[in-house]
C-alpha positions, 0 to 999 in steps of 0.5 A: 750457761750463755749460748756463747759459752756453750758454743765455746765449749763445743768448739773446745771438744771439737778441737780435742776430738779432732786432734785425737784422730789427727784431724785438722779441727778447722775442717770440722763444720759445726751446724747449729740445729735451730729447730724450735729455737726463736730468732733471739737465741739464733742471733745470740748463736750467730754473735757467738760465732755460728756460721751454719744453721740446720733446720728440720722443716721447710716452713719453719726455716722460711719464717726464720730466714725471713725474720733474720734477714729483716733484722740484719741483711748482712748476716753471713749464714749458711742454711742446711736442711737436715730433716726429711724432705717431701717431694712437694716441698722441693721447690721451697727447699731449693729456694731456701737452703744452701745444702740439703743433707737428706736426699734419700731417694732417686725420685727426690733427687730428680725433683730437686734437680728439676726445681733447681733447673728452674732457678738456674741454681746448682743445688748442693746435696748429701745423700742420707744413708739409713744404717739403723733398722728404726722405722722412723729413720729415713735414708738409702739402704746401704746396698743401694748407695752406689746406685743412688750416687750414680744417679745423683751425680748424673743430674745437671743441677745437683752437686753431690758433696757427701753422705749423711746418717742418723744413728739410733740414740744411745745414752753411751756415745760409744754405742754409736761408733759402729754406725759412724765407722760404717758411713766412713767405710761406705765413703771410702768405697764410694771414693774408690769408685770415683764418686766425690765424697768430701763431707760426712755429716754425722754426730749430734750433741750426745755423740759428736766427739765420737763421730769426729774420731770416726771421720765426721766433717759436719756435726749437727749440734742443737741441745749442746748449744741452745739447751734442752728442748721438747724433742730429741735431736 
């Protein structure tokens, strides 16, 4: 199946899931996960209507951003970092990404703020929440979320936009629903405490419809757009 056809299929499912939950489909942002994807396939996705690309690694994103800009300086692309970020890559991340979805500690937030200050840039961020016990998952513990949000919102050069989570992978998408529901509940509590939480980034190729039903405003979709690769989203 052509990439454009895959994108159309994803968009149709977004519409169905949004309507099922009485949500405006236009409020759901599709992030095409382009990790390990070459520039030609990314270009096909851009022609297919993709506007936001999600990358897991700073160095890989740097190469792609440069290559795509050299191909067409007029591409209107928004770049999101959706992989774990080490503090020593904060400077490059601030230079490259419109939104960093994976702020998982106060130390990282402070380093991003420091680097953004140097470029006089207001860096948009999400706080990543760890809701699974898996050692490979990063994120702020549920019990620490409000304290971290308070610290992040106090930083002058960061703009907190919402929360992000990565649940365990399940063959049955319904098994991921409790994790999505929990993030939504945390967001509601955060809003009640005065935090500006407008975005919930949750859901991937296998379960984004369930995530939308539970309140996702951003979904991170790779395989369903670009096909199978040698990693699991």
